[in-house]
C-alpha positions, 0 to 999 in steps of 0.5 A, a space after each residue: 307454114 312458111 316453106 322455108 321454115 319448113 325445110 329447116 325444122 325437116 333438116 335440123 329436127 326431122 334428121 336428128 329424129 331419123 338417126 336416133 330412130 335408125 339405132 333400134 333394131 329393124 324388124 325380121 321381115 316373113 318370106 314373101 310367100 306368106 307377105 299378103 297385107 290386110 291394112 295397108 297406109 299409104 302416105 302422100 303428103 304435101 302435092 294433091 297433083 302426087 294424088 292423080 299420079 300416083 292412081 297407077 299404084 293404088 290401081 295395082 295395089 287394089 288388084 294385087 291385094 283385093 280384100 286389104 284396106 286401103 288408107 291414105 294419110 295427107 295434109 288437110 289441104 289436100 283431102 278434097 282432091 283424093 276425095 273427087 279421086 274416090 280412091 278410098 272410103 272417107 273413113 279411110 282418110 287420115 289428115 294433117 295440119 300443116 298450117 302451124 306447129 302446133 297444129 301440126 304436132 297435135 294432129 301428129 299425135 292424134 294419127 300416129 294413135 289412130 293408125 296403132 289401134 287400126 293395126 295397119 301392118 304395111 306403109 308405103 311412104 311416097 314421100 322424096 325428100 321430107 323426114 316426116 313421113 318417114 317418121 310417120 312410117 317408123 312411129 306406125 311400128 306396120 310390120 312392113 315399111 317401104 319407102 323410098 331411100 339411098 342406098 348409095 346416091 348423096 340422097 337425102 337421109 331418111 333414117 335407115 329404118 325402112 325395111 322395104 327400101 326403094 331407090 329412088 331413080 330420078 330418070 323414070 316418071 314418078 307415077 313408074 315410082 310410086 308403082 315401084 313402091 307397092 311392087 317392093 312390098 313383095 320383092 325380095 331382091 336388093 335394091 328392091 323391086 327390080 322388073 321391066 318397066 311395062 307400057 301400060 295404058 293410064 286410066 285417067 279418071 274423068 270428072 263428071 259434076 252434076 248438071 246442076 251444080 255445072 248451071 249454078 256455077 255457069 250462072 253465077 260466072 255470066 251473072 257477074 260477067 254478062 259479055 262472056 256469055 256468048 264468048 270463048 274464054 281461055 284460063 291462066 294461072 299465073 302464080 307459082 303456088 309455094 315455089 315462086 320459081 316456078 312461074 313463067 315471068 308475068 309480063 309473058 303472061 300480059 303478052 298472050 292475055 293481050 293477044 288472045 283477047 285481040 283475037 276475041 277470047 275472054 281471058 280470065 286469070 285463076 288463082 287463090 285470093 293471095 294471087 290478087 295482086 298478080 291478075 291486078 298486074 294483068 288487068 291493068 296491063 290489057 285493059 278490057 273487060 274481056 280480061 277477068 279476073 277470077 283469083 279466089 272465085 272458086 270456094 273450091 277444088 272440085 268448083 275449079 274443075 267445074 269452070 275447066 268444063 266451061 273453058 277453051 283453053 288453060 295455060 297454067 304454071 307447073 302445079 296443082 291446075 295442070 293435074 286437075 285439067 287432065 281429068 276434065 276436057 280443057 286442053 292444057 298448056 302447062 310451062 316448065 322449067 325448073 321442074 321437069 315433065 319427064 318426071 312430073 307431068 300429066 298422064 293425060 294426051 291433051 297436054 302441051 308440056 312446054 319445057 325449055 331445058 337448060 344446062 342447069 335444068 331441072 333444078 329442083 329435086 329430090 335432092 335439094 329438098 326442091 330449093 332452087 339454087 337459082 335465087 329467082 332467075 329462073 332463065 329456063 322459063 323465061 327462054 320460053 317466049 310468049 309467041 311459042 306458048 300463042 301458037 301452041 294456044 291457037 292451034 288447041 284453039 282452032 281445034 275446039 272451035 272446028 272439031 
């Protein structure tokens, strides 16, 4: 479903439904010393990267409520990455097909019925701006409903039926805010979950593929491109995904790719099959056999992460690939502008977050439904020069060759 259509439906229909549901009286909650959730549903629909950033929250839930069953509700397209993370059993995953309105409605009806049959007592809604997750929370009939709430802020209205509302804080990393949602389950404070931020060691799960599947992908890759077998190669992801405003100018990717090739590296362009037009532009600019098109080449997120194990470097726009890479050995350069790494940056230590902060950035926020006012003129990304990116790239590559 087109993202602009999603925004329109959410703004008009979602807002209306939230206002209607807000007319119902809030269910009274027991005192916190008797709260012990038995079945906890985490709603985290739209972003694969957010699943990894929510890992500290899941760890806390498992530690705090060891006997509780944990469920996750998300869009169907994100299920594979959740399975890779191995956070919950497959039987506890609820998926919604968001490809069309009809599929969305049918799946939503089916899942709400199942949630009620499961008698889930606690829902944690991790979404920041979409109202559909808030509606799911209400319809679940769970006695404890945790979610972000604007309080006195001029934020997005998501209904007044969240009975454990958490104040969204744009100054803290989203992984910390997800953790606050979990702590709000037992909180009696106002606003919920006031506590001192601790410096926590973040446990990033490491993705280790099997030797056979690693060898199979490498065999296929070197079979299709025999000349790369004895060279180090860098991966570049030039697409902005669902949000083109997050993409570094394509001509800059061309310059970077061409320079890397001149220095003896193979450059592989990754992305969905829909990104082939972007790859064609880079291929035409470089005109070198060491520039190869891998858009649509990997058939799953798992295959892409196996490819990361073979690569010496990843240069990517803000999005899923940077978070996937944080679970693999590949050093990564991520280009930020409309969104900020302060809130959404990967949690590993081998990622360089290249961010040019202008007076207007970040402009994709929970307050504007991630709808930038720039109309495509992302000067924040345009101000990041290929020279700066190449400098960091060669620093990583030299470390890879001479550890």
